[in-house]
C-alpha positions as CSV (number, residue, x, y, z in Angstrom):
1,M,-12.7,244.4,79.1
2,S,-11.7,247.5,77.3
3,T,-8.8,247.3,75.5
4,D,-7.5,250.5,76.8
5,R,-7.4,248.2,80.3
6,K,-6.0,245.2,79.1
7,K,-3.2,247.2,77.5
8,K,-2.9,249.0,81.3
9,N,-2.4,245.0,82.7
10,Y,0.3,243.9,80.5
11,K,2.4,247.0,80.6
12,L,2.0,246.6,84.7
13,R,2.4,242.7,84.6
14,Q,5.7,243.4,82.3
15,S,6.9,246.2,84.6
16,R,7.4,243.8,87.3
17,Y,8.7,241.0,85.3
18,S,11.5,243.9,84.2
19,K,12.3,244.6,87.5
20,N,12.8,240.6,89.4
21,T,14.7,239.8,85.6
22,P,17.8,241.5,84.7
23,Q,17.9,243.2,81.1
24,K,20.6,241.8,78.8
25,G,24.6,242.9,80.4
26,Q,23.3,243.2,83.5
27,K,24.3,241.5,86.4
28,K,21.9,239.4,88.9
29,S,22.1,240.7,92.6
30,L,23.1,238.3,95.4
31,S,19.7,237.8,96.5
32,Q,18.5,236.6,93.0
33,K,21.3,234.5,93.4
34,N,20.8,233.1,96.5
35,A,16.9,232.6,95.5
36,Q,17.7,230.1,92.8
37,K,20.1,228.1,94.5
38,P,19.3,225.2,96.1
39,K,20.2,225.3,100.6
40,K,22.6,222.6,101.1
41,T,20.8,220.8,104.3
42,V,23.5,220.7,107.3
43,K,23.2,217.2,108.4
44,P,25.1,215.9,111.8
45,S,27.6,213.1,112.5
46,V,27.2,209.8,113.1
47,K,30.2,208.3,115.7
48,V,31.6,204.3,115.3
49,S,33.2,202.7,117.7
50,F,34.9,199.5,117.4
51,L,35.5,197.0,121.0
52,G,36.6,194.5,118.5
53,G,36.7,192.5,115.7
54,L,39.9,194.5,113.7
55,N,42.8,193.2,113.9
56,E,42.2,190.1,115.5
57,I,39.8,187.3,114.3
58,G,36.4,187.0,116.2
59,K,35.4,189.4,119.4
60,N,33.0,191.1,116.7
61,I,31.5,194.3,118.3
62,T,30.6,197.8,116.7
63,L,28.4,200.9,118.2
64,I,27.2,203.4,116.2
65,E,26.1,206.7,117.6
66,C,23.9,209.4,116.3
67,E,21.8,212.6,118.4
68,G,22.3,210.9,121.6
69,D,21.3,207.3,120.6
70,M,23.4,204.2,120.2
71,L,23.0,200.9,119.4
72,I,25.3,197.8,119.0
73,I,26.1,195.3,116.2
74,D,26.8,191.9,117.6
75,C,28.6,191.0,120.8
76,G,30.8,188.1,119.6
77,M,33.6,186.1,121.5
78,A,37.2,185.1,120.5
79,F,39.4,181.7,121.8
80,P,42.4,182.4,123.4
81,D,45.5,181.8,121.4
82,G,48.9,180.0,123.0
83,D,49.9,183.1,125.4
84,M,46.7,183.0,127.3
85,L,47.7,180.1,129.9
86,G,44.8,178.7,131.3
87,V,42.2,180.9,129.7
88,D,38.5,179.5,128.7
89,L,37.0,182.9,126.6
90,V,38.5,186.0,125.6
91,I,35.6,188.4,125.3
92,P,35.3,192.6,124.3
93,D,35.8,195.1,127.5
94,F,32.3,196.3,128.1
95,S,33.5,199.1,130.2
96,Y,32.4,202.3,127.4
97,I,29.3,200.6,126.8
98,E,28.4,200.2,130.7
99,Q,29.6,204.3,131.3
100,N,26.7,204.8,128.2
101,A,24.1,202.2,129.1
102,D,21.1,205.0,129.4
103,K,21.8,205.8,125.2
104,I,21.6,202.2,124.2
105,R,19.1,201.8,122.5
106,G,19.5,198.0,121.0
107,I,21.5,195.0,120.3
108,V,21.1,194.2,116.5
109,L,23.0,190.5,115.5
110,T,24.1,189.6,112.3
111,H,24.5,186.0,112.4
112,G,24.3,183.1,115.2
113,H,28.5,181.9,115.2
114,E,30.5,182.6,118.8
115,D,32.5,185.8,117.1
116,H,29.7,187.4,116.9
117,I,27.2,186.0,120.1
118,G,29.6,184.8,122.4
119,G,30.0,187.7,124.4
120,L,26.2,188.7,124.8
121,P,25.7,186.3,128.3
122,F,28.6,188.3,129.8
123,L,27.2,191.4,128.3
124,L,24.0,191.2,129.5
125,S,24.9,190.3,133.1
126,R,26.1,193.9,133.5
127,V,23.3,195.8,131.5
128,N,20.1,194.7,130.3
129,I,19.9,195.5,126.8
130,P,16.9,194.5,124.2
131,L,18.3,191.9,121.5
132,Y,17.1,192.1,117.6
133,G,17.9,189.2,115.7
134,T,16.5,186.7,113.0
135,P,14.7,183.7,114.4
136,L,17.6,181.3,114.0
137,T,20.4,183.4,115.9
138,L,17.6,184.4,118.8
139,G,16.8,180.9,119.5
140,L,21.0,180.1,119.3
141,V,21.1,183.0,121.5
142,G,18.5,181.7,123.8
143,N,20.1,178.8,125.1
144,K,23.3,181.0,125.9
145,L,21.6,183.0,128.3
146,R,19.5,179.9,130.0
147,E,22.5,178.8,130.8
148,H,23.8,181.8,132.3
149,S,19.8,182.3,133.6
150,L,19.3,185.5,131.7
151,F,16.5,184.2,129.6
152,N,13.8,185.2,132.0
153,K,14.9,189.3,132.1
154,T,16.1,189.8,128.6
155,K,14.0,190.9,125.6
156,M,14.2,189.6,122.4
157,T,12.6,190.4,119.6
158,V,12.6,188.7,116.7
159,V,13.1,190.3,113.3
160,N,13.1,188.6,109.7
161,A,15.2,189.8,106.8
162,G,13.4,192.5,104.6
163,D,12.0,193.6,107.9
164,T,13.2,197.6,109.0
165,I,13.3,198.2,112.7
166,R,13.1,201.6,114.9
167,L,16.1,202.3,117.5
168,G,15.9,206.1,118.6
169,C,16.8,208.2,115.9
170,M,18.2,205.5,113.8
171,S,16.1,202.6,111.7
172,V,17.9,199.4,110.5
173,K,17.1,197.2,107.6
174,F,17.6,193.7,107.8
175,I,19.3,192.4,104.4
176,H,19.2,188.6,103.6
177,V,22.6,187.2,102.8
178,N,24.4,184.0,102.2
179,H,26.5,182.4,104.9
180,S,27.8,179.2,106.5
181,I,24.8,179.4,109.1
182,P,21.2,180.5,108.1
183,D,19.5,183.5,109.0
184,A,22.2,185.1,108.5
185,V,21.7,189.1,107.9
186,A,23.3,192.5,106.5
187,F,22.0,195.6,107.9
188,A,21.5,199.1,106.0
189,I,21.1,201.3,108.9
190,H,19.4,204.9,108.1
191,T,21.0,207.7,110.4
192,P,20.0,210.8,110.3
193,A,23.7,211.9,109.4
194,G,23.4,209.6,106.2
195,T,23.4,205.6,105.9
196,I,25.7,202.8,107.2
197,V,25.9,199.7,105.6
198,H,27.4,196.6,107.3
199,T,27.6,193.4,105.7
200,G,28.0,191.2,108.5
201,D,29.5,187.9,107.4
202,F,28.6,186.6,104.2
203,K,28.9,185.1,100.9
204,I,27.0,185.0,97.3
205,D,26.1,181.8,96.9
206,C,23.7,181.7,94.0
207,T,23.3,177.3,95.2
208,P,22.5,177.5,98.6
209,I,21.5,174.7,100.9
210,L,18.6,176.8,102.7
211,G,16.8,179.8,101.5
212,E,17.4,182.0,98.8
213,T,20.1,183.4,97.8
214,I,21.5,186.4,99.0
215,D,19.1,189.8,98.5
216,L,21.5,192.2,96.0
217,S,18.4,194.1,95.0
218,S,18.1,195.7,98.4
219,F,22.4,196.1,98.3
220,A,21.4,198.1,95.0
221,K,18.9,199.7,95.8
222,V,20.4,201.5,99.5
223,G,23.5,202.5,97.1
224,D,20.8,204.3,94.6
225,E,19.7,206.2,97.8
226,G,23.2,207.1,98.9
227,V,25.4,205.8,101.2
228,L,27.8,207.3,103.6
229,A,30.1,204.7,104.8
230,L,30.0,200.8,104.1
231,L,31.7,198.5,106.9
232,A,32.4,195.1,105.3
233,E,34.0,192.1,106.3
234,S,37.6,191.5,105.0
235,T,38.5,187.4,106.2
236,N,38.4,186.4,103.0
237,A,40.0,189.6,101.1
238,S,43.0,188.3,100.0
239,R,41.8,185.3,98.4
240,P,40.8,186.0,94.2
241,G,37.5,184.9,92.6
242,Y,34.6,183.6,94.1
243,T,34.2,181.9,97.2
244,R,32.4,177.7,96.1
245,T,29.3,177.0,96.4
246,E,28.3,175.0,99.8
247,M,26.5,172.5,97.0
248,M,29.9,171.5,96.1
249,V,30.7,169.6,99.7
250,S,27.3,167.7,98.6
251,D,29.3,165.9,95.7
252,S,32.4,165.2,98.0
253,L,30.3,163.9,100.7
254,N,28.5,161.2,98.1
255,M,32.1,159.9,97.2
256,L,33.6,159.6,100.3
257,F,30.6,157.7,101.4
258,S,30.7,155.1,98.8
259,K,34.4,154.6,99.5
260,A,33.4,154.2,103.1
261,E,31.3,151.4,102.8
262,Q,32.6,148.8,105.2
263,Y,33.5,151.4,107.8
264,R,31.8,153.4,110.2
265,I,31.9,156.9,109.4
266,I,32.7,160.0,112.3
267,I,32.6,163.4,110.6
268,A,33.9,166.8,112.5
269,T,32.5,170.1,111.4
270,F,31.0,173.4,113.2
271,A,28.1,172.8,115.1
272,S,26.6,176.6,113.8
273,N,26.9,175.2,110.2
274,V,23.4,173.7,110.2
275,N,23.5,173.8,106.7
276,R,26.4,171.2,106.3
277,V,25.0,169.0,109.0
278,Q,22.2,168.7,106.8
279,Q,23.8,167.9,103.6
280,I,25.4,164.9,106.1
281,I,22.1,164.1,107.0
282,N,20.6,164.0,103.6
283,T,23.8,161.6,102.5
284,A,23.4,159.2,105.5
285,H,19.9,158.9,104.2
286,K,20.6,158.0,100.8
287,Y,23.3,155.6,101.9
288,G,20.8,154.1,104.5
289,R,22.8,154.7,107.7
290,K,21.7,156.6,111.0
291,V,22.9,159.3,112.8
292,A,23.7,160.4,115.9
293,F,25.3,163.8,117.4
294,S,28.1,164.0,119.4
295,G,29.5,167.1,121.6
296,R,27.7,169.8,123.7
297,S,27.4,172.2,121.7
298,M,26.7,170.1,118.5
299,V,23.6,168.4,120.5
300,N,22.3,171.8,121.5
301,Y,23.1,173.6,117.7
302,M,20.7,170.7,116.1
303,E,18.3,170.7,119.1
304,V,17.6,175.0,118.3
305,A,17.3,174.4,114.4
306,K,15.4,171.3,114.5
307,K,12.5,173.0,116.1
308,L,12.8,176.2,114.2
309,G,12.6,174.3,111.3
310,Y,16.3,174.8,109.6
311,L,16.7,171.0,109.7
312,N,14.9,168.3,107.2
313,I,15.7,165.2,109.6
314,P,13.7,161.8,107.7
315,E,12.0,159.7,110.1
316,N,13.4,157.3,112.1
317,I,17.2,158.4,111.2
318,L,18.1,159.9,114.4
319,I,19.7,157.5,117.5
320,D,21.2,158.6,120.3
321,L,25.0,157.9,121.3
322,D,24.2,155.6,123.8
323,M,22.5,152.9,120.7
324,L,25.5,153.1,118.7
325,D,26.6,149.9,119.9
326,K,23.3,148.4,118.7
327,Y,23.8,148.9,115.2
328,P,26.5,147.5,112.8
329,R,29.7,149.8,112.2
330,E,28.8,150.3,108.8
331,Q,25.7,151.7,109.3
332,I,26.3,154.5,111.3
333,V,27.3,158.3,110.8
334,L,28.5,160.3,113.8
335,V,28.8,164.2,113.7
336,T,30.7,165.6,116.1
337,T,32.3,168.6,117.5
338,G,36.5,168.8,117.4
339,S,36.8,170.1,113.6
340,Q,39.5,172.6,115.5
341,G,41.4,170.3,117.5
342,E,39.9,171.9,120.6
343,P,41.7,170.6,123.7
344,M,38.1,169.4,125.4
345,S,36.1,168.7,122.4
346,A,34.1,165.1,121.3
347,L,36.4,164.1,118.6
348,S,39.8,165.4,120.7
349,R,39.0,163.0,123.5
350,M,37.8,160.4,120.8
351,A,41.5,160.6,119.9
352,Y,43.0,160.6,123.1
353,S,41.1,157.6,124.4
354,D,39.0,160.1,126.9
355,H,35.1,159.8,125.5
356,R,33.2,157.6,127.7
357,K,31.0,156.4,124.8
358,V,33.4,156.2,122.1
359,M,35.9,154.3,121.1
360,V,37.5,154.8,117.8
361,G,39.9,152.0,115.8
362,E,40.4,150.7,112.7
363,G,36.8,150.4,111.7
364,D,36.4,154.1,111.7
365,F,36.6,156.5,108.4
366,I,37.1,160.4,109.9
367,I,35.8,163.3,108.1
368,I,37.2,166.6,109.8
369,S,35.0,169.0,107.5
370,A,36.4,172.5,108.2
371,N,40.0,174.2,107.7
372,P,42.1,175.3,110.6
373,I,41.8,178.8,112.0
374,P,44.6,180.3,111.5
375,G,46.8,179.4,114.6
376,N,44.6,175.7,115.1
377,E,46.9,174.4,112.6
378,K,49.2,172.3,114.7
379,T,46.5,171.5,117.2
380,V,44.5,170.0,114.4
381,G,47.4,168.2,113.4
382,N,48.0,166.2,116.3
383,V,44.4,165.1,116.6
384,V,44.9,163.5,113.3
385,D,48.2,162.2,114.3
386,E,46.6,160.7,117.3
387,L,43.7,159.1,115.2
388,L,45.7,157.4,112.6
389,K,48.2,155.9,115.2
390,K,45.0,154.6,116.2
391,G,44.3,152.9,112.7
392,C,41.3,155.1,111.6
393,K,41.6,156.7,108.1
394,V,41.1,160.1,108.3
395,I,40.2,162.7,105.2
396,Y,41.5,165.9,106.5
397,E,43.2,167.4,102.9
398,S,41.2,170.6,101.1
399,M,42.1,168.0,97.9
400,Y,38.7,166.0,98.9
401,D,36.4,169.4,98.9
402,V,34.7,168.7,102.3
403,H,34.5,172.0,103.3
404,V,34.0,175.5,101.7
405,S,34.1,179.1,103.5
406,G,31.2,181.1,104.8
407,H,33.1,184.4,103.9
408,A,33.3,187.1,100.7
409,C,36.6,186.3,98.3
410,Q,37.4,189.4,96.7
411,E,35.4,189.1,93.3
412,E,32.2,189.6,95.5
413,L,33.6,192.1,97.8
414,K,34.2,193.8,94.6
415,L,30.7,193.6,93.8
416,I,29.2,194.8,96.8
417,H,31.3,198.0,96.8
418,R,30.0,198.7,93.3
419,L,26.4,197.8,94.3
420,V,26.5,200.2,97.7
421,K,28.9,202.9,96.2
422,P,29.8,204.2,99.8
423,K,31.3,208.0,100.1
424,F,33.2,206.5,103.1
425,F,35.3,202.7,103.7
426,I,35.8,201.1,106.8
427,P,36.9,197.5,106.4
428,V,36.0,195.3,109.4
429,H,36.3,191.5,110.6
430,G,39.6,190.0,109.9
431,E,43.3,190.7,110.8
432,Q,45.7,193.3,109.6
433,K,46.8,191.7,106.5
434,H,43.1,191.2,105.9
435,L,41.8,194.8,106.3
436,R,44.8,196.5,104.6
437,K,44.0,193.7,101.3
438,H,40.4,194.8,101.5
439,A,41.2,198.3,101.7
440,E,43.3,198.1,98.4
441,L,40.5,197.0,96.9
442,A,38.7,199.5,97.5
443,E,41.3,201.5,96.0
444,F,41.4,199.7,93.3
445,L,37.7,200.5,92.5
446,G,38.3,204.0,92.7
447,M,37.6,205.4,95.6
448,E,40.4,208.0,97.1
449,R,42.7,207.1,99.8
450,K,41.2,209.3,102.2
451,N,38.1,208.0,102.1
452,I,39.6,204.6,103.6
453,Y,39.9,203.9,107.3
454,I,41.7,201.4,108.9
455,G,40.9,201.4,112.3
456,D,41.8,199.4,115.9
457,V,40.0,197.8,119.0
458,G,39.1,201.1,120.6
459,S,39.3,203.2,117.7
460,T,36.3,205.6,116.8
461,V,35.6,207.8,113.9
462,E,33.3,210.5,112.6
463,L,31.3,210.6,109.6
464,N,29.7,213.6,108.3
465,Q,28.5,214.1,104.5
466,D,31.4,216.5,104.1
467,Y,34.1,214.5,106.0
468,M,35.6,211.7,108.1
469,K,37.7,212.0,111.1
470,E,39.0,209.8,113.6
471,L,38.3,210.9,117.6
472,S,40.0,209.8,120.6
473,P,39.7,205.7,121.1
474,V,37.5,204.6,123.3
475,P,38.3,202.0,126.2
476,A,38.6,198.7,124.9
477,G,40.6,195.7,125.1
478,K,40.7,192.1,125.9
479,V,38.5,190.4,129.0
480,F,40.0,187.1,130.0
481,V,37.5,184.3,131.1
482,D,39.1,181.7,133.4
483,G,36.8,179.4,135.0
484,L,33.9,181.2,137.1
485,G,36.2,184.5,136.9
486,V,35.6,187.4,134.6
487,G,38.4,189.9,134.2
488,D,40.7,188.9,137.1
489,V,43.4,187.4,134.8
490,G,45.2,190.1,133.4
491,S,48.7,190.6,132.0
492,I,50.5,190.2,135.0
493,V,48.9,186.6,135.9
494,L,49.4,184.8,132.4
495,R,52.9,186.1,132.7
496,D,53.1,184.5,135.9
497,R,51.5,181.5,134.3
498,K,54.0,181.6,131.7
499,H,57.0,182.0,133.7
500,L,55.8,179.0,135.5
501,G,55.1,176.8,132.9
502,Q,58.7,177.3,131.8
503,D,60.7,177.8,134.4
504,G,59.4,176.6,137.8
505,L,58.8,177.7,140.9
506,I,61.4,177.7,144.1
507,I,59.8,178.1,147.2
508,I,61.6,178.8,150.3
509,V,59.7,178.9,153.8
510,A,61.2,180.6,157.2
511,S,59.9,181.2,160.3
512,L,62.0,184.6,162.1
513,D,62.5,186.0,165.9
514,V,59.6,188.2,166.3
515,Y,61.9,189.9,168.5
516,D,65.3,190.2,166.8
517,G,64.7,188.7,163.4
518,H,66.8,185.5,163.5
519,V,65.8,182.5,161.9
520,I,64.1,180.4,164.6
521,S,63.1,177.3,162.0
522,G,64.2,176.9,158.0
523,P,64.7,177.9,155.6
524,D,63.1,175.0,154.0
525,V,63.4,174.6,150.1
526,V,60.3,173.5,147.8
527,S,60.9,172.8,144.3
528,R,58.1,172.6,141.7
529,G,58.9,172.2,138.2
530,F,62.6,173.6,138.2
531,V,64.8,170.3,139.0
532,Y,64.4,166.9,139.7
533,V,64.9,166.9,143.9
534,R,66.5,163.7,144.0
535,E,69.4,164.4,141.4
536,S,69.9,168.1,142.3
537,E,70.4,167.7,146.6
538,T,73.8,169.7,146.3
539,L,72.0,172.9,144.1
540,L,69.2,172.9,146.9
541,D,71.6,173.3,149.6
542,E,73.4,175.8,148.1
543,V,70.0,178.0,147.7
544,R,69.1,177.0,151.7
545,K,72.8,178.0,152.6
546,L,72.0,181.4,150.5
547,A,68.5,182.3,152.3
548,L,69.7,181.7,155.5
549,D,73.0,183.7,155.5
550,I,70.7,186.8,153.8
551,L,67.7,186.3,156.8
552,E,71.0,186.2,159.3
553,D,72.7,189.7,157.7
554,C,69.5,191.6,157.9
555,A,68.9,190.1,161.5
556,E,72.3,191.7,162.3
557,K,71.9,194.4,160.6
558,N,68.3,194.9,162.1
559,I,66.2,194.9,158.8
560,H,63.0,194.1,159.4
561,E,61.3,195.6,156.9
562,W,60.0,192.1,154.8
563,G,59.1,194.0,151.4
564,I,63.2,194.4,151.5
565,I,64.3,190.8,153.2
566,K,62.1,189.1,150.0
567,N,63.9,191.3,147.3
568,R,67.3,189.9,148.3
569,I,66.1,186.6,148.5
570,K,65.1,186.6,145.1
571,D,67.6,189.1,143.8
572,E,70.6,187.0,145.0
573,I,69.2,183.0,144.9
574,S,68.5,184.2,141.3
575,K,71.9,185.2,140.2
576,L,73.3,181.9,142.0
577,I,70.9,179.8,140.2
578,A,72.1,181.4,137.0
579,Q,74.9,180.8,137.6
580,R,74.4,177.0,137.8
581,T,71.9,175.6,135.8
582,R,71.1,178.8,132.9
583,R,67.6,179.2,134.2
584,A,65.2,181.4,135.5
585,P,62.6,179.7,137.8
586,M,60.3,182.1,140.0
587,I,61.6,182.3,143.4
588,L,58.5,182.5,145.9
589,P,59.7,183.4,150.1
590,I,57.1,182.8,152.8
591,L,58.3,184.6,155.8
592,Q,56.3,184.2,159.1
593,E,57.3,185.6,162.6
594,V,57.3,183.7,165.7
């Protein structure tokens, strides 16, 4: 190329460069500024709705929704408290799920405890949704679904820790965690709006009985990639330090077994605590004892755990409950349900001499290997008292280290926060005091209060890369299961049951003339749970006379509206009884026309 041509090309390149590059003292154009500035990607929002698990223990269920797709995390139940007379179980209100059934892509399960899977049969009887969980979790769920004739109708997909599944626009990674039941997992839910981490129930145990320690590296990796929100359990948020390792229980069991050489050993624990049962079996084998299981849930859990390889049982160590009398008492270990003093549990029936196959007495060494759930202290205390009255030696004090928690304490919660590094934080799984304490921990670690949300059952929060805001609540609440009835017992029924239980009932029966309303027969007064009839005949005669006067007065005044007549009877008899007894029984008038 000639020298003139080279100079010409050089000048051309220089002129092009000078047009796009500002000279010294010259400002950049707006188009140049925008060209150099990377455009911010606008992400959609994700909604999180809580149908349970906030401001309560149990009944855990959470919905995640993004771009028209929804998934459900867990579906648990709760046990009734003392005010829920006659109620067997408490489950979430599923009306919001039923309204959005066509959007729901699946239910992912963290682990196999009742407060996380106990509501599934009641939900799946209404809407058919596929389930995703680890092998033991789905094994336990399968047993529940068989009892409700739902097993063959439900699609269940086994997912191992470390795997990722796709549900609509969202993908869910299963992360291994330690808990008091094997196969527990946390979730990293990748949505178009960002990643949400849900810890499930967990603790950090460096010496677990079964399996590996918690997969902290996966939490750290997700945290490095960026996490929009962390939903972390709060059960032990008020407890400082670290949760003790399950291995501590082995040492305590060894010590207690050596003390109980001349006794039959009965150990009450949670049926779902497979790790604890494994330790009991190991210790029994060491001391040459046979092991039997008592309690339907205990037998069911152990069958599933053994079948799936989560329970290692030495040969010839297990015996049936019917074979207890064929062995000396000092060669027996009986593992039973009832650590919470449940009225129908095996240990409670033993304590009250109501068990068909096991009678307890002076030759029994009973270990309660669980701490009372808040609210159960009185019930557990009553069972312990009854066992002591029968001459049993009972170990229930915490000083013996026969139980450790399966939930993370403050230092473990802090570690997860540091690894995940979320933009927003929502404490879950606990009462208000637990949620508040967990929020304080997050603030202590440097998170701004505006980025922390404490919700309630029914709360819905919208999460975006730029903001977090509370939306209108969704339908949610408690549904009571009483026998075969689901939802047919409400607050009014419970109020009436409480009223009957506290003050009793008076029934007033009378037959009235169909033409003029005058009394043909009666009124008869029936008392139940109010006063002892033989000692209160004068009072009941007063009630009968007053009821008759009211009925005759209504007939004379030509009042035939039964609602008005019954209300008069209730009001005036209530006043009479209050004056005479300072009590307020339920008054039930029954009138018929003849």
